[in-house]
C-alpha positions as a printed NumPy array, in Angstrom:
array([[  0.596,   9.525, -11.357],
       [ -1.467,  12.268, -12.897],
       [ -3.079,  14.797, -10.696],
       [ -2.106,  17.528,  -8.266],
       [ -0.903,  17.099,  -4.66 ],
       [ -4.442,  17.44 ,  -3.263],
       [ -5.677,  14.554,  -5.389],
       [ -2.804,  12.392,  -4.251],
       [ -3.398,  13.145,  -0.61 ],
       [ -7.099,  12.342,  -1.008],
       [ -6.246,   8.997,  -2.577],
       [ -3.795,   8.247,   0.276],
       [ -6.487,   9.055,   2.824],
       [ -8.995,   6.838,   0.989],
       [ -6.538,   3.92 ,   0.955],
       [ -5.902,   4.309,   4.672],
       [ -9.616,   3.893,   5.336],
       [ -9.902,   0.662,   3.28 ],
       [-10.344,  -2.387,   5.575],
       [ -7.221,  -4.556,   5.901],
       [ -8.866,  -7.543,   4.233],
       [ -9.891,  -5.425,   1.231],
       [ -6.396,  -3.888,   1.134],
       [ -4.814,  -7.336,   0.743],
       [ -7.204,  -8.146,  -2.093],
       [ -6.288,  -4.829,  -3.782],
       [ -2.594,  -5.585,  -3.387],
       [ -3.059,  -9.007,  -4.96 ],
       [ -5.027,  -7.717,  -7.944],
       [ -2.562,  -4.831,  -8.571],
       [  0.291,  -7.374,  -8.403],
       [ -1.377,  -9.51 , -11.028],
       [ -1.943,  -6.473, -13.257],
       [  1.784,  -5.611, -13.075],
       [  2.754,  -9.209, -13.804],
       [  0.417,  -9.131, -16.847],
       [  2.321,  -6.144, -18.217],
       [  0.417,  -3.166, -16.801],
       [  3.122,  -0.521, -16.262],
       [  0.843,   2.493, -15.709],
       [  2.036,   5.022, -13.114],
       [ -1.238,   4.754, -11.157],
       [ -0.808,   1.013, -10.624],
       [  2.74 ,   1.403,  -9.296],
       [  1.705,   4.315,  -7.101],
       [ -1.29 ,   2.568,  -5.51 ],
       [  0.659,  -0.659,  -4.891],
       [  3.493,   1.28 ,  -3.121],
       [  0.996,   3.24 ,  -1.06 ],
       [ -0.982,   0.136,  -0.026],
       [  2.194,  -1.686,   1.016],
       [  3.477,   1.345,   2.958],
       [  0.128,   1.673,   4.755],
       [  0.086,  -2.016,   5.649],
       [  3.68 ,  -1.858,   7.055],
       [  2.896,   1.314,   9.006],
       [ -0.222,  -0.095,  10.569],
       [  1.567,  -3.318,  11.519],
       [  4.181,  -1.196,  13.285],
       [  1.66 ,   1.039,  14.99 ],
       [  2.368,   4.015,  12.761],
       [  4.039,   7.25 ,  13.665],
       [  2.157,   9.131,  16.391],
       [  2.37 ,  12.619,  14.951],
       [ -0.345,  15.141,  14.307],
       [ -1.302,  17.565,  11.533],
       [  1.46 ,  20.079,  12.265],
       [  4.123,  17.346,  12.118],
       [  2.733,  15.914,   8.902],
       [  2.899,  19.388,   7.295],
       [  6.381,  19.972,   8.676],
       [  7.79 ,  16.707,   7.339],
       [  6.154,  17.025,   3.892],
       [  9.486,  18.049,   2.202],
       [ 10.972,  14.765,   3.439],
       [  8.583,  12.592,   1.425],
       [ 11.041,  11.894,  -1.429],
       [ 13.654,  10.873,   1.157],
       [ 11.603,   8.513,   3.255],
       [ 12.296,   4.77 ,   3.142],
       [ 10.258,   1.998,   4.71 ],
       [ 13.067,   0.14 ,   6.415],
       [ 14.497,  -0.198,   9.949],
       [ 16.19 ,   2.933,  11.166],
       [ 19.585,   1.254,  11.488],
       [ 19.938,   0.34 ,   7.755],
       [ 22.041,   2.694,   5.618],
       [ 20.349,   4.443,   2.709],
       [ 22.495,   7.338,   1.362],
       [ 20.541,  10.614,   1.766],
       [ 17.352,   8.9  ,   2.928],
       [ 15.673,   8.545,   6.316],
       [ 13.615,   5.694,   7.767],
       [  9.949,   6.633,   8.198],
       [ 10.249,   5.25 ,  11.76 ],
       [ 12.709,   8.034,  12.606],
       [ 10.118,  10.835,  12.072],
       [  8.518,  10.442,  15.502],
       [ 11.788,  10.691,  17.488],
       [ 12.872,  13.657,  15.308],
       [  9.608,  15.449,  16.001],
       [  9.936,  14.694,  19.757],
       [ 13.488,  16.182,  19.722],
       [ 12.371,  19.317,  17.846],
       [  9.453,  19.937,  20.244],
       [ 11.361,  19.048,  23.426],
       [ 14.938,  20.246,  22.81 ],
       [ 15.484,  22.225,  19.68 ],
       [ 12.683,  24.806,  19.435],
       [ 10.094,  23.904,  22.092],
       [  8.398,  27.326,  22.314],
       [  8.175,  27.82 ,  18.566],
       [  6.948,  24.255,  18.068],
       [  4.151,  24.754,  20.511],
       [  3.2  ,  27.972,  18.697],
       [  3.251,  26.136,  15.343],
       [  1.007,  23.33 ,  16.594],
       [ -1.529,  25.81 ,  17.978],
       [ -1.458,  27.987,  14.857],
       [ -1.797,  25.088,  12.454],
       [ -4.732,  23.589,  14.374],
       [ -6.503,  26.957,  14.325],
       [ -5.862,  27.454,  10.585],
       [ -7.076,  23.968,   9.676],
       [-10.213,  24.335,  11.796],
       [-10.857,  27.581,   9.873],
       [-10.192,  25.688,   6.6  ],
       [ -7.31 ,  28.071,   5.928],
       [ -4.765,  25.733,   4.399],
       [ -2.746,  28.594,   2.992],
       [ -2.11 ,  30.003,   6.502],
       [ -1.255,  26.532,   7.84 ],
       [  1.377,  26.086,   5.114],
       [  2.799,  29.583,   5.603],
       [  3.267,  28.961,   9.38 ],
       [  4.879,  25.594,   8.543],
       [  7.338,  27.044,   6.046],
       [  8.44 ,  29.699,   8.55 ],
       [  8.995,  26.994,  11.2  ],
       [ 10.877,  24.782,   8.704],
       [ 13.288,  27.687,   8.036],
       [ 13.881,  28.102,  11.789],
       [ 14.609,  24.399,  12.27 ],
       [ 16.983,  24.344,   9.226],
       [ 18.798,  27.366,  10.64 ],
       [ 19.187,  25.811,  14.077],
       [ 20.378,  22.435,  12.755],
       [ 22.685,  24.076,  10.261],
       [ 24.247,  26.291,  12.958],
       [ 24.923,  23.299,  15.149],
       [ 26.702,  21.466,  12.337],
       [ 28.661,  24.542,  11.407],
       [ 29.785,  25.12 ,  15.001],
       [ 31.139,  21.552,  15.206],
       [ 34.346,  22.704,  13.511],
       [ 35.094,  24.741,  16.621],
       [ 33.335,  22.775,  19.375],
       [ 32.068,  19.219,  18.857],
       [ 30.064,  19.19 ,  22.067],
       [ 26.867,  20.874,  20.784],
       [ 26.72 ,  18.491,  17.819],
       [ 27.278,  15.417,  20.083],
       [ 24.568,  16.691,  22.417],
       [ 22.118,  17.167,  19.474],
       [ 22.711,  13.652,  18.209],
       [ 22.253,  12.14 ,  21.667],
       [ 18.979,  14.001,  22.039],
       [ 17.716,  12.765,  18.668],
       [ 18.513,   9.211,  19.774],
       [ 17.959,   7.285,  16.484],
       [ 20.447,   4.638,  15.394],
       [ 21.705,   6.954,  12.594],
       [ 21.184,  10.259,  14.276],
       [ 23.88 ,  12.209,  12.321],
       [ 22.527,  10.995,   8.96 ],
       [ 18.924,  11.659,  10.014],
       [ 19.794,  15.211,  11.058],
       [ 21.624,  15.75 ,   7.802],
       [ 18.669,  14.542,   5.703],
       [ 16.328,  16.741,   7.652],
       [ 18.624,  19.753,   7.118],
       [ 18.955,  19.164,   3.374],
       [ 15.236,  18.493,   2.857],
       [ 14.363,  21.825,   4.604],
       [ 17.258,  23.906,   3.335],
       [ 16.805,  22.856,  -0.329],
       [ 13.019,  22.716,  -0.181],
       [ 12.404,  25.381,  -2.843],
       [ 15.338,  24.532,  -5.215],
       [ 14.283,  20.846,  -5.197],
       [ 10.673,  21.755,  -5.955],
       [ 11.823,  23.923,  -8.816],
       [ 14.14 ,  21.112, -10.098],
       [ 11.423,  18.5  , -10.479],
       [  8.65 ,  20.882, -11.521],
       [  9.295,  20.284, -15.299],
       [  9.26 ,  16.526, -14.792],
       [  6.177,  14.212, -14.751],
       [  5.065,  12.967, -11.379],
       [  5.813,   9.417, -12.593],
       [  8.586,   8.685, -15.163],
       [  7.998,   5.334, -16.869],
       [ 11.341,   5.304, -18.654],
       [ 14.358,   7.522, -17.85 ],
       [ 15.963,   7.453, -21.279],
       [ 16.828,   9.568, -24.301],
       [ 15.308,  13.08 , -24.047],
       [ 13.918,  12.533, -20.517],
       [ 17.394,  11.401, -19.293],
       [ 19.016,  14.46 , -20.884],
       [ 16.407,  16.688, -19.289],
       [ 16.832,  15.247, -15.846],
       [ 20.643,  15.424, -16.038],
       [ 20.55 ,  19.044, -17.219],
       [ 18.151,  20.07 , -14.342],
       [ 20.409,  18.398, -11.746],
       [ 23.582,  19.918, -13.211],
       [ 22.062,  23.362, -13.144],
       [ 21.093,  22.959,  -9.492],
       [ 24.551,  21.566,  -8.579],
       [ 26.252,  24.508, -10.289],
       [ 24.458,  26.802,  -7.843],
       [ 25.151,  24.595,  -4.794],
       [ 27.223,  21.337,  -4.967],
       [ 25.617,  20.039,  -1.716],
       [ 22.316,  19.54 ,  -3.542],
       [ 23.476,  16.62 ,  -5.746],
       [ 22.445,  13.738,  -3.423],
       [ 18.988,  15.249,  -2.59 ],
       [ 18.485,  16.048,  -6.26 ],
       [ 19.155,  12.433,  -7.321],
       [ 16.717,  11.2  ,  -4.674],
       [ 13.863,  13.534,  -5.683],
       [ 14.288,  12.376,  -9.281],
       [ 14.376,   8.734,  -8.139],
       [ 11.122,   9.246,  -6.24 ],
       [  9.497,   9.883,  -9.578],
       [ 10.878,   6.867, -11.333],
       [  8.569,   3.874, -11.847],
       [ 11.757,   1.681, -12.163],
       [ 13.984,   3.195,  -9.51 ],
       [ 17.104,   1.288, -10.676],
       [ 17.15 ,   3.576, -13.733],
       [ 18.764,   6.197, -11.542],
       [ 22.108,   4.596, -12.456],
       [ 21.629,   5.873, -16.035],
       [ 22.407,   9.381, -14.729],
       [ 25.719,   8.08 , -13.377],
       [ 26.548,   6.36 , -16.668],
       [ 25.639,   9.502, -18.603],
       [ 27.818,  11.62 , -16.307],
       [ 30.779,   9.275, -16.861],
       [ 30.174,   8.891, -20.593],
       [ 30.789,   5.175, -20.216],
       [ 29.3  ,   2.082, -18.586],
       [ 32.702,   1.015, -17.065],
       [ 32.108,   1.028, -13.308],
       [ 35.587,   2.2  , -12.453],
       [ 35.091,   5.402, -14.5  ],
       [ 31.589,   5.915, -13.17 ],
       [ 33.064,   5.739,  -9.648],
       [ 35.304,   8.698, -10.465],
       [ 32.362,  11.046, -11.027],
       [ 30.23 ,  12.85 ,  -8.415],
       [ 27.248,  10.891,  -9.718],
       [ 28.719,   7.587,  -8.443],
       [ 26.47 ,   7.847,  -5.375],
       [ 23.539,   6.942,  -7.662],
       [ 24.893,   3.377,  -7.935],
       [ 25.195,   3.061,  -4.15 ],
       [ 21.626,   4.35 ,  -3.785],
       [ 20.296,   1.697,  -6.116],
       [ 22.242,  -1.058,  -4.389],
       [ 20.901,   0.006,  -0.988],
       [ 17.377,  -0.017,  -2.491],
       [ 17.942,  -3.492,  -3.819],
       [ 18.945,  -4.681,  -0.346],
       [ 15.826,  -3.105,   1.112],
       [ 13.545,  -4.684,  -1.51 ],
       [ 14.91 ,  -8.201,  -0.788],
       [ 14.515,  -7.574,   2.978],
       [ 10.914,  -6.462,   2.393],
       [ 10.26 ,  -9.511,   0.267],
       [ 11.545, -11.749,   3.061],
       [  9.463,  -9.95 ,   5.689],
       [  6.366, -10.576,   3.526],
       [  6.632, -14.285,   4.276],
       [  7.462, -13.942,   7.982],
       [  4.875, -13.956,  10.678],
       [  2.464, -16.058,   8.724],
       [  1.171, -13.233,   6.483],
       [ -0.238, -14.16 ,   3.081],
       [  0.893, -11.171,   0.97 ],
       [  1.128, -11.04 ,  -2.822],
       [  4.772, -10.518,  -3.65 ],
       [  5.126, -11.421,  -7.332],
       [  5.525,  -7.86 ,  -8.518],
       [  8.131,  -7.245,  -5.79 ],
       [ 10.072, -10.23 ,  -7.095],
       [  9.886,  -8.791, -10.626],
       [ 11.071,  -5.362,  -9.377],
       [ 14.08 ,  -7.06 ,  -7.736],
       [ 14.801,  -9.082, -10.838],
       [ 14.628,  -5.948, -13.011],
       [ 16.932,  -4.081, -10.64 ],
       [ 19.544,  -6.842, -10.704],
       [ 19.253,  -7.039, -14.46 ],
       [ 19.569,  -3.278, -14.809],
       [ 22.675,  -3.145, -12.64 ],
       [ 24.223,  -6.054, -14.559],
       [ 23.38 ,  -4.927, -18.081],
       [ 23.944,  -1.142, -17.879],
       [ 27.17 ,  -1.241, -15.842],
       [ 30.309,  -3.259, -16.454],
       [ 30.781,  -4.465, -12.881],
       [ 33.914,  -6.58 , -12.174],
       [ 33.04 ,  -9.285,  -9.671],
       [ 35.956,  -8.28 ,  -7.432],
       [ 34.917,  -4.629,  -7.254],
       [ 33.103,  -3.123,  -4.299],
       [ 29.864,  -2.747,  -6.239],
       [ 30.327,  -6.125,  -7.847],
       [ 30.607,  -7.845,  -4.43 ],
       [ 27.569,  -5.979,  -3.099],
       [ 25.521,  -7.068,  -6.038],
       [ 26.738, -10.719,  -5.729],
       [ 25.765, -10.652,  -2.036],
       [ 22.193,  -9.548,  -2.851],
       [ 21.888, -12.181,  -5.561],
       [ 22.816, -14.855,  -3.019],
       [ 20.283, -13.466,  -0.486],
       [ 17.554, -13.678,  -3.153],
       [ 18.558, -17.234,  -4.083],
       [ 18.483, -18.302,  -0.461],
       [ 15.018, -16.786,  -0.031],
       [ 13.652, -18.57 ,  -3.054],
       [ 15.143, -21.891,  -1.924],
       [ 13.519, -21.422,   1.514],
       [ 10.101, -20.849,   0.001],
       [ 10.419, -23.751,  -2.432],
       [ 11.273, -25.994,   0.525],
       [  8.358, -24.634,   2.574],
       [  5.796, -25.012,  -0.273],
       [  5.028, -28.735,  -0.115],
       [  4.509, -28.73 ,   3.662],
       [  2.199, -25.742,   3.523],
       [  0.105, -27.191,   0.734],
       [ -0.049, -30.685,   2.187],
       [ -1.067, -29.344,   5.621],
       [ -4.095, -27.706,   4.024],
       [ -5.113, -30.457,   1.627],
       [ -4.485, -33.565,   3.718],
       [ -7.642, -35.686,   3.682],
       [ -9.005, -35.897,   7.27 ],
       [-11.211, -38.612,   8.736],
       [-14.517, -37.168,  10.064],
       [-13.4  , -37.855,  13.645],
       [-10.666, -35.149,  13.303],
       [-13.006, -32.466,  12.036],
       [-14.886, -30.157,  14.439],
       [-18.488, -29.606,  13.477],
       [-18.946, -26.584,  11.134],
       [-15.189, -25.758,  11.164],
       [-13.232, -24.568,   8.165],
       [ -9.623, -24.142,   7.09 ],
       [ -7.9  , -21.07 ,   8.55 ],
       [ -8.285, -18.381,   5.797],
       [ -4.935, -16.901,   6.672],
       [ -3.22 , -20.288,   6.261],
       [ -4.83 , -20.589,   2.862],
       [ -3.647, -17.036,   1.967],
       [ -0.109, -17.853,   3.031],
       [ -0.075, -21.07 ,   0.939],
       [ -1.405, -19.167,  -2.056],
       [  1.301, -16.477,  -1.637],
       [  4.074, -19.103,  -1.437],
       [  2.818, -20.987,  -4.47 ],
       [  2.433, -17.818,  -6.463],
       [  5.944, -16.723,  -5.403],
       [  7.532, -20.052,  -6.387],
       [  5.683, -19.88 ,  -9.718],
       [  6.994, -16.387, -10.415],
       [ 10.47 , -17.505,  -9.313],
       [ 10.631, -19.68 , -12.379],
       [ 10.804, -16.48 , -14.469],
       [ 12.764, -14.204, -12.186],
       [ 15.283, -16.441, -10.431],
       [ 18.744, -15.29 , -11.647],
       [ 20.532, -18.389, -10.457],
       [ 20.032, -21.238, -13.072],
       [ 20.173, -23.928, -10.307],
       [ 17.398, -22.157,  -8.384],
       [ 15.343, -21.705, -11.546],
       [ 15.653, -25.459, -12.235],
       [ 14.697, -26.164,  -8.619],
       [ 11.495, -24.066,  -8.894],
       [ 10.571, -25.69 , -12.226],
       [ 10.838, -29.109, -10.699],
       [  8.928, -28.158,  -7.544],
       [  6.173, -26.599,  -9.52 ],
       [  5.798, -29.689, -11.749],
       [  5.578, -31.942,  -8.662],
       [  3.02 , -29.556,  -7.068],
       [  0.826, -29.689, -10.2  ],
       [  0.734, -33.518, -10.01 ],
       [ -0.04 , -33.404,  -6.294],
       [ -2.879, -30.919,  -6.815],
       [ -4.327, -32.994,  -9.648],
       [ -4.477, -36.058,  -7.336],
       [ -5.671, -34.123,  -4.274],
       [ -8.486, -32.358,  -6.065],
       [-10.16 , -35.675,  -7.035],
       [ -9.769, -37.048,  -3.475],
       [-11.086, -33.886,  -1.788],
       [-13.994, -33.488,  -4.114],
       [-15.01 , -37.11 ,  -3.563],
       [-14.801, -36.571,   0.222],
       [-17.002, -33.488,  -0.093],
       [-19.592, -35.361,  -2.094],
       [-19.931, -37.921,   0.707],
       [-19.67 , -35.484,   3.616],
       [-22.199, -35.295,   6.407],
       [-23.637, -32.154,   7.907],
       [-20.955, -31.909,  10.601],
       [-17.905, -32.016,   8.302],
       [-19.398, -30.505,   5.153],
       [-18.168, -26.921,   5.698],
       [-14.602, -28.072,   6.379],
       [-14.488, -30.298,   3.315],
       [-15.913, -27.534,   1.182],
       [-13.214, -25.167,   2.432],
       [-10.611, -27.759,   1.314],
       [-12.156, -28.018,  -2.104],
       [-12.202, -24.235,  -2.383],
       [ -8.5  , -24.142,  -1.345],
       [ -7.39 , -26.747,  -3.834],
       [ -9.351, -24.954,  -6.553],
       [ -7.653, -21.629,  -5.761],
       [ -4.249, -23.321,  -5.797],
       [ -5.054, -25.041,  -9.063],
       [ -6.024, -21.703, -10.578],
       [ -2.483, -20.461,  -9.756],
       [ -0.592, -23.561, -10.829],
       [ -2.747, -24.938, -13.694],
       [ -4.738, -21.895, -14.831],
       [ -8.289, -20.661, -14.353],
       [ -9.708, -23.088, -17.045],
       [ -8.366, -26.081, -15.133],
       [ -9.782, -24.85 , -11.805],
       [-13.25 , -23.816, -13.166],
       [-14.722, -27.371, -13.082],
       [-13.643, -27.754,  -9.416],
       [-15.41 , -24.496,  -8.447],
       [-18.503, -25.61 , -10.481],
       [-18.593, -29.024,  -8.998],
       [-18.527, -27.588,  -5.471],
       [-21.346, -25.248,  -6.324],
       [-23.439, -28.123,  -7.741],
       [-22.777, -30.292,  -4.715],
       [-23.859, -27.424,  -2.442],
       [-27.052, -26.71 ,  -4.386],
       [-30.242, -27.231,  -2.24 ],
       [-31.782, -29.792,  -4.627],
       [-28.652, -31.978,  -4.548],
       [-28.474, -31.818,  -0.766],
       [-32.149, -32.818,  -0.571],
       [-31.57 , -35.691,  -2.989],
       [-28.718, -37.057,  -0.885],
       [-30.885, -36.811,   2.241]])
């Protein structure tokens, strides 16, 4: 996304202040833009930020202040929105930041941490951002030194390292401490590495691929430990993150997986496979808990990742990477089947014609139930394009055809019930007509749904209500 760091931070702050209902509408519209072919960096950035904010606020968000946010800024390219126990090479779960900060303040450098918090607060109150950043950089160096010394001493005495990991207390404490160390230790070399690259890379290919590979190789020549962090900071700038595997293929000079695995860059493939697992888990969570969230673009991202791994690498099915990919394909197929099976019940529950005796006066359909049904219908519709399993694709095609017929029949029934509704049940029957119209717009297109919306508006016009009276 174009713009400097300050602009990005202002946009993030603005998105955090958007009401949750408006945020869901923004997510849905950005999803539709991506599915219509909009591949602009800004669209991808905003959609990722909105989803991250929604997840964070559902989970309560990390309870850290200004000094902690400044301290953890170098970790941004390495953060992953996943549960802390899941393995992501070189990355750290956002949920682990709070326990890490508690450990630093309580056990590692308590006096210096208190001094930092006080100094940063004073600097920010005085609008002296430069001083706040200078204090933070100094403290980051101290933390990196202390963590690095503990790891180095483990060769002689394992007890200090074991004590440190117990104090951190996260499910992957050793990995979290290592990511923290590398992000702080390599802060300046990593900034210099990505400085020549755009903030968002739409396609890592040809000259841009050569440039990224040359930048990483130069950094690794100075310090081999920087390879994994370097790959991750480059990945953080990729619109299509699966394209990271192109660096591994280029390093091997071949797309044969066995030869790619013999190069230091092989970790790029494992990174992408872990990201695929996370994306499918996130897609599944979008349907759990009764939340109506637009997930079409997520499904496309998953499909593109699977296609990228399959087309740009020769992966034998009996290889380690081949089995991992097959497992994720099966997870996705199971998820699609589950939603296809859930779709008829969700839709029928909303659109079932009710006798007036069952309808409470002035009641309406639950808006969240409508949103969930819309999300499932949209997901199943997108699955026709992006389901990798031919059997699943055929299943979704059949289910969608049956749904179209059901909506065609229901729309006439519900509109007729609305026309003859009394004052007590009118709002409920109108909400059903609105719901069937919205579903018809997804399944049959906006032109098909337009007469339904128009008919409902006409029926609700004051002169028609007066005529019926």
